[in-house]
C-alpha positions in Angstrom: -2.8 -72.2 -35.6 -4.0 -70.3 -32.5 -0.5 -70.4 -30.9 1.3 -69.8 -34.4 -0.6 -67.1 -34.9 -0.2 -65.3 -31.4 3.5 -65.5 -31.3 4.7 -64.9 -34.9 2.0 -62.1 -35.1 3.8 -60.6 -31.9 7.1 -61.5 -33.1 7.0 -60.3 -37.1 7.1 -63.5 -38.3 5.1 -64.5 -41.3 2.7 -66.8 -40.6 3.1 -70.4 -41.4 -0.6 -71.6 -42.0 -0.9 -69.0 -44.7 -1.1 -70.8 -48.6 1.8 -70.5 -50.3 2.1 -68.7 -52.9 0.1 -66.1 -51.2 -3.0 -64.4 -52.9 -2.5 -60.8 -54.5 -6.2 -60.3 -53.0 -8.6 -60.7 -49.8 -11.8 -62.5 -50.0 -13.7 -61.9 -52.9 -16.4 -59.9 -50.5 -13.5 -57.9 -49.4 -14.4 -54.3 -49.6 -11.2 -52.9 -50.1 -9.0 -55.7 -52.0 -11.2 -57.9 -54.0 -10.3 -59.2 -57.7 -12.9 -56.6 -58.8 -10.9 -53.9 -56.5 -7.8 -54.9 -58.3 -6.2 -56.7 -55.4 -3.7 -55.0 -52.8 -1.5 -52.6 -54.1 2.2 -53.1 -54.5 2.7 -50.8 -51.6 0.8 -53.1 -49.2 2.3 -56.6 -50.6 4.2 -56.9 -47.4 1.3 -57.3 -45.3 0.4 -60.3 -47.0 2.6 -62.9 -45.1 1.1 -61.6 -42.2 -2.4 -61.1 -42.6 -2.6 -58.1 -41.1 -5.2 -56.6 -43.2 -7.4 -60.0 -43.0 -6.9 -59.8 -39.0 -9.4 -56.7 -39.7 -11.2 -57.6 -42.5 -15.1 -57.4 -42.5 -15.6 -59.2 -45.6 -17.2 -62.2 -44.0 -19.3 -62.5 -40.3 -16.2 -63.5 -38.5 -15.5 -60.2 -37.6 -18.8 -59.8 -36.2 -18.8 -63.4 -34.2 -15.4 -62.2 -32.8 -17.0 -59.4 -30.9 -19.8 -61.7 -30.0 -17.6 -63.9 -28.4 -15.5 -61.3 -26.4 -18.7 -59.8 -25.3 -20.5 -62.9 -24.4 -17.0 -63.9 -22.0 -17.2 -60.1 -20.2 -20.8 -60.4 -20.1 -20.4 -63.8 -18.2 -18.0 -62.6 -15.9 -20.3 -59.8 -14.8 -22.7 -61.9 -14.0 -21.2 -64.7 -12.5 -19.2 -62.7 -9.9 -21.6 -59.3 -9.7 -24.7 -61.0 -10.0 -25.5 -58.4 -12.9 -28.2 -58.5 -15.2 -26.7 -59.1 -19.3 -28.3 -57.8 -22.1 -26.5 -59.1 -25.5 -29.5 -58.5 -27.9 -32.0 -55.8 -26.2 -31.6 -52.7 -24.8 -28.5 -52.5 -27.2 -29.3 -48.8 -28.7 -27.2 -46.0 -27.9 -28.9 -43.3 -30.0 -32.0 -41.3 -28.8 -33.1 -40.6 -32.4 -32.2 -40.1 -36.3 -29.9 -43.2 -37.2 -30.0 -46.2 -34.6 -26.4 -46.9 -33.5 -26.1 -50.0 -31.0 -23.3 -51.0 -28.4 -22.3 -54.7 -27.9 -23.6 -55.4 -24.6 -25.5 -54.0 -21.4 -24.9 -54.7 -18.0 -27.2 -53.6 -15.2 -25.7 -53.4 -11.6 -28.4 -52.2 -9.5 -26.1 -51.6 -6.4 -24.3 -49.4 -9.0 -24.3 -45.6 -10.2 -25.1 -45.4 -12.7 -27.0 -48.8 -12.4 -26.4 -49.2 -16.6 -23.6 -49.6 -18.4 -23.0 -50.1 -22.0 -19.9 -51.7 -23.4 -18.9 -51.3 -26.9 -16.1 -53.4 -28.2 -13.3 -53.3 -30.9 -10.5 -54.8 -32.2 -7.9 -52.9 -34.1 -4.1 -54.3 -36.0 -1.9 -52.0 -34.8 0.4 -53.0 -38.2 -2.1 -51.4 -40.3 -0.8 -48.4 -42.3 -3.6 -46.4 -40.6 -2.1 -47.0 -37.2 1.5 -48.2 -37.3 3.0 -44.7 -37.3 1.4 -43.1 -34.5 1.7 -47.0 -32.4 5.3 -46.7 -33.2 5.9 -43.7 -31.1 3.5 -44.7 -28.8 1.8 -47.9 -27.8 -1.2 -46.2 -26.2 -2.2 -44.5 -28.9 -4.4 -46.7 -30.4 -6.5 -46.9 -27.4 -6.6 -43.1 -27.0 -7.6 -43.1 -30.5 -10.0 -46.0 -31.1 -11.7 -45.7 -27.9 -12.2 -41.2 -28.9 -13.9 -42.5 -32.0 -16.2 -45.1 -29.5 -16.9 -42.1 -27.3 -18.1 -40.0 -30.6 -20.6 -42.3 -32.2 -22.0 -43.7 -28.5 -21.3 -41.7 -25.4 -24.2 -38.9 -26.0 -26.7 -41.2 -26.8 -25.9 -43.5 -23.7 -26.2 -40.2 -21.4 -29.4 -39.4 -22.5 -30.2 -42.7 -21.4 -28.9 -42.5 -18.2 -26.4 -45.1 -18.6 -22.4 -45.2 -18.4 -20.7 -45.9 -21.5 -17.5 -47.3 -22.1 -15.3 -48.6 -25.1 -13.2 -51.6 -25.0 -10.5 -51.8 -27.0 -8.7 -54.8 -28.1 -5.4 -55.3 -30.2 -4.4 -58.0 -32.5 -1.1 -58.5 -30.3 -3.5 -58.8 -27.6 -3.4 -55.4 -25.9 -6.3 -54.1 -23.8 -7.3 -50.3 -22.9 -8.2 -47.7 -22.4 -7.3 -48.1 -18.4 -10.6 -46.9 -17.2 -12.4 -49.7 -19.3 -9.5 -52.0 -18.0 -10.4 -50.6 -14.4 -13.7 -51.6 -15.3 -13.6 -55.3 -16.0 -11.3 -55.4 -12.6 -13.9 -53.9 -10.9 -16.1 -57.4 -11.9 -14.3 -58.9 -8.8 -14.3 -56.3 -6.4 -16.9 -57.8 -4.1 -14.8 -61.4 -4.7 -11.5 -60.0 -3.4 -13.4 -58.2 -0.3 -15.0 -61.5 0.5 -12.0 -63.6 0.2 -9.5 -61.2 2.1 -12.2 -61.4 5.2 -12.7 -64.8 5.4 -9.1 -66.0 4.4 -6.5 -62.8 4.7 -5.3 -63.8 1.0 -6.8 -63.2 -2.7 -5.1 -65.8 -4.0 -8.4 -67.7 -5.5 -9.5 -64.2 -6.5 -6.6 -63.4 -8.4 -6.4 -66.7 -10.0 -10.1 -66.3 -11.2 -9.3 -62.7 -13.0 -6.4 -64.2 -14.4 -8.5 -67.1 -16.0 -10.7 -64.6 -17.3 -8.0 -62.5 -18.6 -6.8 -65.6 -20.3 -10.4 -66.7 -21.8 -10.5 -63.3 -23.2 -6.8 -63.5 -25.0 -7.7 -66.9 -26.0 -10.9 -65.9 -28.0 -9.1 -63.1 -29.5 -6.0 -65.0 -30.8 -8.2 -67.9 -32.1 -11.0 -65.7 -33.8 -8.1 -63.8 -35.2 -6.4 -66.6 -36.7 -9.2 -68.1 -38.2 -10.1 -64.8 -39.8 -6.6 -64.6 -41.0 -6.3 -68.3 -42.4 -10.1 -68.3 -43.7 -10.2 -65.2 -45.8 -6.4 -66.1 -47.5 -7.4 -69.6 -48.5 -10.8 -67.9 -49.8 -8.6 -65.6 -52.3 -6.5 -68.4 -52.9 -9.5 -70.7 -54.0 -11.0 -67.8 -56.0 -7.8 -67.1 -57.5 -7.8 -70.8 -58.8 -11.4 -70.8 -60.1 -10.6 -67.8 -61.7 -6.9 -69.5 -63.2 -9.0 -72.7 -64.3 -11.8 -70.7 -65.8 -9.2 -69.1 -67.7 -7.7 -72.2 -68.8 -11.0 -73.8 -69.8 -12.2 -70.7 -71.8 -11.9 -71.2 -75.8 -9.3 -70.1 -77.5 -10.9 -67.1 -79.9 -11.0 -67.9 -83.4 -8.1 -66.0 -85.8 -9.9 -63.3 -88.0 -10.5 -64.5 -91.7 -7.9 -63.6 -94.1 
């Protein structure tokens, strides 16, 4: 399913693992397109077969789990290659007062400056109506836009705590940005690069480790997004079937007297 999603999503081919016929609404708990909200408007029906909406919908905990897995992979790489300290559950607040805001992970490296870096991960589908016009003109626009949103939310609070802050923006197509965040992830391997170069004159092994790291991010992103697309769509179909069965079982109203 994940491989089907990866290639069909990139090529704009309808996803073969979705039910047929497609439900005209999202998961019952979807805040935008549930049955109670009237389902998908006709103008958005073309999105259904590609699961563009489902790949970004927060109707179930799956979207948060997708963030958590990606954060875990990044944090594991930081601890493995830099011997950094990792926080995934504590010290995540990026506010110094008022409404609490949280980042996804905090990495502490005492040999760096500033020693603490907070990262917040976001995943966006460039094919959604809110992004597609800008994405058609410049594929990098989505990284700039989403990074600015995250900076507006977290940067000032992190600076007040003497922390660096970086947004890490993924797209459902497998993109990663903005450039400064990619450079930061690359820096996890800087010491290993230097040590291997000094010892062997080559960086082949470290290049392979970096490739595996990036591949694991893509694999996790793809598998979890495919799972969201399938589950949200099947749940919507099940909900529609239940409604149809309930309607069929409902007693026929009695004819009015006379």
